[in-house]
C-alpha positions in Angstrom: 4.8 2.3 -24.8 1.9 2.2 -21.6 3.6 3.8 -18.5 4.2 1.9 -15.2 1.8 3.1 -11.5 4.5 3.0 -8.7 5.2 4.8 -5.4 7.7 7.3 -5.2 9.7 8.1 -1.9 11.3 11.6 -2.4 13.6 13.1 0.6 13.5 16.9 -0.4 16.0 19.3 1.8 15.1 19.6 5.3 14.6 22.9 4.6 11.7 22.1 2.3 9.9 19.5 4.8 6.7 21.3 6.1 4.9 19.9 9.0 3.6 16.3 8.0 -0.2 16.2 8.8 -0.9 20.1 8.2 0.5 19.0 4.9 -1.2 16.3 4.5 -4.8 18.3 5.6 -3.6 21.4 3.2 -3.7 18.4 0.6 -6.5 16.9 0.6 -8.0 20.5 0.2 -6.6 21.4 -2.9 -8.2 21.3 -5.9 -6.3 18.2 -8.1 -4.5 20.7 -10.7 -3.2 22.6 -8.2 -1.7 19.5 -6.1 -0.2 18.0 -9.1 1.6 21.3 -9.6 3.0 21.6 -5.9 3.4 18.3 -4.6 6.7 17.7 -3.1 10.5 16.5 -4.5 8.9 16.4 -8.8 11.6 18.5 -8.9 14.2 15.8 -8.4 12.8 14.0 -11.2 12.2 17.0 -13.6 12.4 15.3 -17.1 11.8 11.9 -16.5 8.2 11.9 -17.6 6.9 11.4 -14.3 3.0 12.3 -14.2 1.3 12.3 -10.6 -1.8 11.0 -10.1 -4.1 13.9 -8.9 -6.6 12.1 -7.2 -3.8 10.9 -4.6 -2.0 13.0 -1.8 1.7 12.7 -0.7 2.1 11.3 2.0 4.1 12.2 4.9 6.8 9.4 6.6 8.1 9.6 10.3 10.6 7.0 10.3 13.6 6.6 9.6 14.6 6.5 5.7 15.7 3.2 4.6 18.6 2.4 3.2 18.5 -0.6 1.3 16.6 -4.0 2.3 17.8 -3.6 6.6 16.0 -4.8 9.0 12.7 -2.8 10.3 13.8 0.4 11.7 11.5 2.5 14.7 9.0 5.3 13.8 10.0 8.2 15.9 9.3 7.7 19.6 6.4 10.9 19.4 4.2 8.3 17.7 3.7 7.3 21.0 2.6 10.3 22.7 -0.5 9.8 20.2 -1.9 7.3 22.7 -3.7 9.5 24.6 -7.2 11.6 23.9 -6.0 15.3 23.4 -4.1 16.8 20.0 -0.5 15.9 19.9 2.1 18.5 18.2 3.1 18.1 14.5 5.9 16.9 13.3 8.2 17.1 10.8 8.6 14.1 7.6 11.7 12.1 7.0 10.5 11.7 3.8 7.3 11.9 1.6 5.6 9.1 -0.5 3.7 9.8 -3.6 1.6 7.6 -6.3 2.9 8.6 -9.7 2.9 7.2 -13.4 6.0 6.5 -15.5 7.7 4.8 -18.4 9.1 1.7 -18.0 12.4 2.5 -20.0 13.3 6.1 -17.7 12.3 3.8 -14.4 15.8 2.8 -13.8 16.9 6.3 -14.1 14.4 7.1 -11.7 15.6 5.0 -8.9 19.5 5.8 -9.3 18.6 10.0 -9.0 19.9 10.9 -5.4 16.8 11.1 -2.8 14.7 9.0 -4.3 13.5 5.7 -3.8 11.2 3.8 -6.0 8.5 1.2 -4.6 5.7 -1.5 -6.3 2.0 0.1 -6.0 0.6 -3.3 -5.9 -3.1 -4.2 -6.2 -4.7 -5.6 -3.6 -7.6 -8.1 -2.7 -10.3 -8.8 0.2 -9.7 -12.1 1.6 -13.6 -13.5 1.4 -14.0 -16.5 -0.1 -15.3 -16.7 -3.5 -16.6 -19.9 -4.1 -19.8 -21.4 -3.1 -20.0 -22.8 1.0 -23.2 -24.9 0.9 -26.8 -24.3 1.1 -29.1 -23.2 3.7 -32.7 -23.5 3.9 -33.8 -19.5 3.2 -37.1 -20.3 5.4 -34.9 -21.7 8.3 -33.2 -20.6 11.9 -29.7 -21.1 11.0 -27.6 -22.9 13.0 -29.9 -23.5 15.3 -29.0 -27.1 17.2 -25.2 -25.8 16.9 -26.5 -22.6 18.9 -28.4 -24.8 21.7 -25.0 -27.3 21.8 -21.9 -24.7 20.9 -19.5 -26.6 23.4 -20.7 -29.6 22.9 -20.2 -29.9 19.2 -16.9 -27.9 19.5 -13.6 -30.8 19.0 -11.2 -30.8 21.6 -9.0 -31.8 19.0 -7.7 -30.0 15.4 -10.3 -30.6 12.5 -10.5 -29.5 8.7 -13.5 -28.1 7.4 -13.1 -28.0 3.6 -15.8 -28.3 0.3 -18.8 -28.8 1.3 -18.1 -27.2 4.3 -20.4 -26.8 7.2 -23.2 -24.8 7.7 -22.8 -21.2 9.1 -23.8 -20.3 12.6 -25.7 -18.0 14.7 -24.3 -14.9 16.1 -25.1 -16.6 19.2 -23.3 -19.2 18.8 -20.4 -17.5 18.4 -20.6 -15.1 21.7 -20.9 -18.6 23.5 -18.0 -19.9 22.2 -16.4 -16.3 22.5 -17.3 -16.3 25.7 -18.5 -12.3 25.9 -21.1 -13.3 28.5 -18.4 -12.7 31.8 -17.5 -9.3 30.5 -20.9 -7.8 29.1 -22.1 -9.0 33.2 -19.2 -6.2 34.1 -20.7 -3.6 32.1 -18.2 -3.6 28.6 -19.7 -4.1 25.8 -16.9 -2.2 23.9 -18.4 0.7 24.8 -15.5 4.1 24.1 -13.9 2.2 21.3 -13.4 2.9 17.8 -12.4 -0.3 15.5 -11.2 1.9 11.8 -12.2 -0.4 8.8 -9.8 -0.4 6.0 -11.6 -1.7 3.5 -14.1 -1.5 0.6 -16.9 0.9 3.2 -19.3 0.5 5.2 -22.7 1.1 5.5 -23.3 3.9 7.9 -27.3 3.7 8.1 -27.0 -0.2 9.4 -23.9 -0.1 11.5 -22.2 2.5 13.7 -20.0 4.8 10.9 -18.7 7.9 13.0 -15.9 8.8 11.3 -13.5 7.9 8.9 -12.1 9.5 5.8 -11.8 9.4 1.9 -9.2 10.2 -0.7 -10.0 12.9 -2.7 -11.5 12.6 -6.2 -12.8 9.5 -4.4 -16.7 8.5 -4.6 -17.1 6.7 -2.1 -17.5 8.5 1.8 -17.7 7.1 4.6 -20.7 5.4 5.9 -21.9 5.1 1.9 -21.5 1.4 0.9 -24.7 -0.7 -0.2 -25.2 -3.4 3.1 -23.7 -5.9 0.5 -20.1 -4.6 0.6 -17.1 -6.4 2.2 -17.0 -3.5 4.0 -19.8 -3.3 6.1 -19.7 -7.7 6.4 -16.4 -6.9 9.0 -18.3 -4.3 10.7 -21.2 -6.5 11.6 -18.7 -9.3 12.5 -16.7 -6.4 14.7 -19.8 -6.2 17.0 -20.3 -9.7 17.5 -17.8 -9.2 20.7 -18.3 -5.5 21.1 -21.7 -4.2 20.1 -21.3 -0.4 21.7 -18.2 0.2 19.7 -18.0 2.1 17.2 -16.9 2.7 13.6 -14.3 4.6 11.8 -14.7 4.1 7.9 -11.5 4.3 5.4 -12.8 2.9 2.0 -9.4 2.1 0.2 -10.9 -0.8 -2.1 -12.3 1.5 -4.8 -8.4 1.8 -5.6 -7.2 -1.2 -4.2 -3.4 -0.9 -4.3 -1.2 -0.3 -1.8 -0.7 3.4 -2.6 -4.0 4.0 -1.4 -3.9 1.7 2.1 -1.1 3.7 2.4 -3.2 7.2 2.6 -5.6 5.6 4.9 -3.5 4.7 7.2 -1.6 7.9 6.8 -5.5 9.5 7.6 -5.8 6.6 11.0 -2.7 8.1 12.3 -4.0 11.7 11.4 -6.9 10.9 14.0 -4.9 9.6 16.4 -3.0 12.1 16.9 -5.7 14.5 17.3 -8.1 12.5 19.8 -6.4 8.7 20.1 -8.8 6.6 17.8 -8.8 4.9 16.6 -7.6 2.4 18.9 -7.2 -0.2 16.8 -7.8 -1.1 13.3 -9.3 -4.3 11.1 -7.6 -5.4 7.5 -9.2 -7.9 5.7 -7.2 -7.8 2.6 -3.3 -8.5 1.3 -2.1 -10.3 -2.0 -3.2 -13.6 -3.7 0.0 -14.8 -5.1 4.3 -14.6 -4.9 5.9 -12.7 -7.4 9.3 -14.2 -8.0 12.0 -12.2 -6.2 14.7 -11.9 -8.9 12.1 -10.2 -10.7 10.8 -8.0 -8.4 12.6 -7.7 -5.2 10.9 -4.4 -4.1 7.6 -5.8 -4.5 5.7 -5.2 -0.6 5.9 -8.7 -0.5 9.5 -9.5 -0.1 10.6 -6.0 1.0 9.6 -5.3 4.5 10.7 -1.4 4.3 8.3 -1.1 2.1 6.2 2.6 2.7 3.5 0.5 3.2 4.8 -1.9 6.4 6.4 0.8 7.5 3.0 3.2 7.6 1.2 0.2 9.4 4.1 0.3 12.0 3.7 3.8 12.4 0.6 3.3 13.5 1.1 0.3 15.6 3.5 2.3 17.1 0.9 4.8 18.2 -1.1 2.9 19.7 -3.3 1.8 17.5 -3.4 -2.0 17.5 -3.6 -3.7 14.0 -5.9 -7.1 12.8 -4.8 -8.4 10.0 -6.4 -11.2 8.1 -3.9 -14.1 7.4 -5.4 -14.8 3.8 -7.4 -17.6 2.1 -4.7 -19.4 -0.1 -4.6 -22.3 2.6 -3.3 -25.9 0.4 -6.5 -27.3 1.2 -9.1 -25.8 -0.2 -7.6 -22.7 -1.8 -10.4 -19.6 -3.1 -10.2 -19.2 -6.5 -8.4 -15.8 -6.9 -5.3 -17.6 -4.8 -2.1 -18.1 -8.1 -0.3 -21.2 -7.3 2.8 -19.5 -5.9 0.9 -18.3 -3.0 -0.9 -21.3 -1.9 0.0 -23.5 1.4 2.4 -23.5 4.6 4.8 -21.0 4.3 3.8 -18.9 1.2 0.0 -17.6 1.7 0.9 -15.6 4.6 2.8 -12.6 3.6 3.4 -8.7 3.3 1.8 -6.6 5.5 -0.1 -9.7 7.1 3.0 -10.9 8.3 4.5 -8.0 9.7 5.8 -9.0 13.7 3.7 -5.7 14.6 0.4 -6.6 13.4 -2.5 -9.2 15.1 -2.4 -12.1 11.7 -6.1 -14.0 12.8 -6.4 -17.7 10.7 -10.0 -18.8 10.1 -11.6 -21.9 12.2 -15.5 -22.7 12.2 -18.0 -22.8 15.1 -16.7 -26.9 15.9 -13.1 -25.5 16.1 -12.4 -26.7 12.8 -9.7 -24.8 10.9 -11.3 -23.9 7.6 -9.6 -25.4 4.6 -8.7 -22.2 2.9 -7.6 -20.1 5.7 -3.3 -19.9 4.9 -1.0 -21.3 6.6 2.1 -20.5 8.6 5.0 -19.4 8.9 4.6 -16.0 8.0 7.4 -14.7 5.3 8.4 -11.9 7.4 7.8 -13.1 10.5 7.7 -17.3 10.7 5.0 -17.2 13.7 2.3 -16.2 12.0 -1.0 -16.4 12.0 -0.6 -15.7 15.9 -3.9 -17.1 16.5 -7.6 -18.0 15.1 -10.9 -16.7 15.1 -14.2 -17.5 14.0 -16.0 -17.2 10.6 -19.2 -18.8 8.8 -21.4 -17.2 10.3 -24.8 -15.0 10.0 -23.6 -11.3 10.9 -24.2 -9.6 8.2 -24.7 -12.1 5.5 -27.5 -15.4 5.1 -31.4 -15.5 6.2 -32.9 -12.5 8.1 -29.7 -10.9 8.1 -29.3 -6.8 6.9 -26.9 -8.3 3.8 -29.5 -10.9 2.9 -28.5 -13.4 0.8 -25.8 -12.6 -1.1 -24.1 -15.0 -0.2 -24.8 -17.5 2.5 -22.9 -16.5 5.1 -19.8 -13.8 6.4 -17.1 -16.2 5.8 -13.2 -15.7 5.0 -10.5 -15.2 7.1 -12.3 -11.4 6.4 -14.8 -12.4 9.1 -12.3 -14.2 11.1 -10.6 -11.4 11.9 -13.3 -8.4 12.7 -15.0 -11.3 15.2 -11.1 -11.1 16.9 -10.8 -7.2 16.4 -14.5 -7.2 18.0 -12.5 -9.2 21.2 -10.0 -7.0 21.2 -12.3 -3.4 21.3 -14.3 -5.5 24.0 -11.1 -5.5 25.9 -9.9 -2.2 25.5 -13.3 -0.8 26.6 -12.6 -2.8 30.1 -8.7 -2.0 29.9 -8.3 1.9 28.1 -4.6 1.9 29.4 -4.3 -0.9 27.3 -0.7 -0.8 24.5 -0.7 -3.4 21.2 1.7 -5.1 23.0 -0.3 -5.7 26.2 -3.5 -6.5 23.8 -1.8 -9.4 22.2 -0.4 -10.3 25.6 -4.0 -10.5 26.6 -5.2 -12.3 23.7 -2.6 -14.8 23.6 -2.7 -15.8 27.5 -6.6 -16.6 26.7 -6.4 -18.7 23.1 -8.6 -22.0 23.4 -5.8 -24.5 22.1 -7.2 -27.5 20.3 -3.9 -28.8 18.5 -2.1 -29.1 21.9 1.1 -27.5 20.2 3.2 -24.5 21.1 2.2 -22.6 17.8 0.6 -24.5 14.8 1.1 -23.2 11.1 -2.8 -23.4 10.9 -4.3 -22.5 14.1 -1.5 -20.6 15.1 -1.0 -20.7 19.3 -5.0 -21.4 19.4 -8.3 -19.7 19.0 -9.4 -17.0 20.5 -11.4 -16.5 23.7 -12.8 -13.1 25.4 -14.1 -14.8 28.7 -10.3 -16.2 28.8 -8.3 -13.0 27.8 -11.0 -10.6 30.1 -10.2 -13.1 33.7 -6.2 -12.5 32.4 -6.6 -9.2 32.3 -8.8 -9.0 35.7 -5.9 -11.0 37.7 -3.0 -8.9 36.3 -4.9 -5.8 37.4 
């Protein structure tokens, strides 16, 4: 009988808990065979046929251990000290999570062991739009007409862009719509800010990758992805608003599941502890369907205290804002990989993408029309999701004359809208480096363009991101 992949959270006796960050680093440096013999807490599940994944390392958890399905808990206050650019002391974990395989017949018994909690380790998907977006003439200058009249063509009321989608536009058009020239004139272009890209990898020969992390046994190193990668698209789109920002590459989608993403967020937390970087993260992935709750109540979509969500909250508590894509399962023209159970309002923004602590981003085109595949709120954890919309369908990494070539017509999906917004976040942080994630969210919300006239809309959130207005808000507040 085939074994099931799960995440095993163990709470060994306090005396056996080493300092969490040093143990994480030591595990990364260990030989896989030696690591498998020394994983903490395996004695608690002896005799149940648990097989640890040798290519993964134990991930320490620092918040209060979950009890049943209670509401989200506050991570340790010590994580808030990671916002400063200096090395902070190590912290003892409250529990440790590791990916394992176990037979279905022993799964229930495993969950009944004292000090042991079993969580799903579910597949994740990238949020680019997989279907044809329309054709742009290869020899033409893409988006020239829109570039010249960006504000005239942008609607002052809500609209919808669906198949066949409007043509893509240039980076210059998106920069004009964002109003980046205002902070740029004052000398701020995202310098001194590091954005962590949690994705399938970034091409470091074209984009400014200066660090990152890879799991033991992984073949992809930071900065080694092809230029046609989804992560390279995200890198290009971050640089739209923040061309002087640096990038850390966390390429987890070679093994696309929540256990690997959990490891990447622990690596981000370790970097935060060492020097306060990265200051924010971009996350353009998630789930494309909703499982039946009675069949899988601990799935990441239903369980707010799943280790993946708790680790995301730890990173935000450490001072790094987390931008998450809303998803591409909007009702009007969902992406082809969306399952019926997760399409449309109230069903398509879920898991970490709907946490109150993250910034959830929907997609609009250059005319400020909601792109019909952009997932719609309310969110399944936090109802007021998406927070706002950002621009997609641009020639950033993909398109005529772009580094990624014509692999697809243009950068698309909420996958592209989210790094455009994260770049605005990096731009504001370069001007106001003391901003907390809460302060950055406040500034972004204060500067939104609101084509719907509503306080919140299921497709647009509270409006569309605008760097100039958010920057002016912060200047007035300073």
